[in-house]
N, C-alpha and C positions, 0 to 999 in steps of 0.2 A: 504494500500500500504506500502510495506517495502522498506527501503532505502538500497542500495547496498554499501557494504564496501569491499575494496580490498587493500591488502598491496602492497608495491612497487615490491616485487618479483613476485607475481601473476599478477600484472599489466603488468610487463615486459613480462611474458609468454603470456598473452592475446594479447598484442601488437605485439608479434613476430609470431603469428599464420598467416597462409596464409589467404588471403582476405575472401574466402567463409566460412571456419570454424570460423573465427573471427566474421563474421556477424551472422552466425547461433547461436554462443554463446551469442552474444549481445541480440538477439531476445529471446532466451530461458531464459536468466537471467531476461529480462524484464517481461516475463510471470511469472517467479518464484517470482519476487517482488510483482506482483499483486495477485498471489495465490501460496504461498510457499509450502503448503502441496500438493495441486493438481498437481503442475508442477514438483514435485520432487519425488524421491523414498527414502525409508528408507536406512540408512547407518548402516548395521548390524541390531541390535534390534531396532524396531520402537519406539523411544522415543519422536518423534515429534520435535527433536532439530537437530540432526546430519542427514543430508540428502545428496543424490547424485542427480546430474543432468547429464543426458547422452544425447548428441546430435551427434549421429553417431560415429565419431571418437574422440570425446572429452568427458572426464569424469571430473566432477567438484564435489568436496566435499565441502559442505557448512554447516554453523552453523546458525540456526535461533534464533535470539534474540527476542522472542515474546514480552517481556515487553518493549523493546526499539524499536520494529518494524524495526529491521535491519537484513539483510542477509549478512553474512560474508563469503567470499570465503577463504577456507583453502588451497585448492590444485586444480590445473588444470593439467590434463594429456592429452596430445595430442597423439593419437595413430596412426595418419596418417603418 
């Protein structure tokens, strides 16, 4: 299981999402913490570190810290 890390800016974006997309994102990130490679897609070239998570109208760019078992949110884009 990976721990989730999110800076204040991305936390504010996440908190500002409408209820349904915010809940979908929370569930998708929980899945990604349990299985980061299986629950995400490569970001560009598949290096196993930079990944994307897409939940309908939300795109999240994440960095996987395999040694520290952390999933860092780099960017959240809400397309709705």
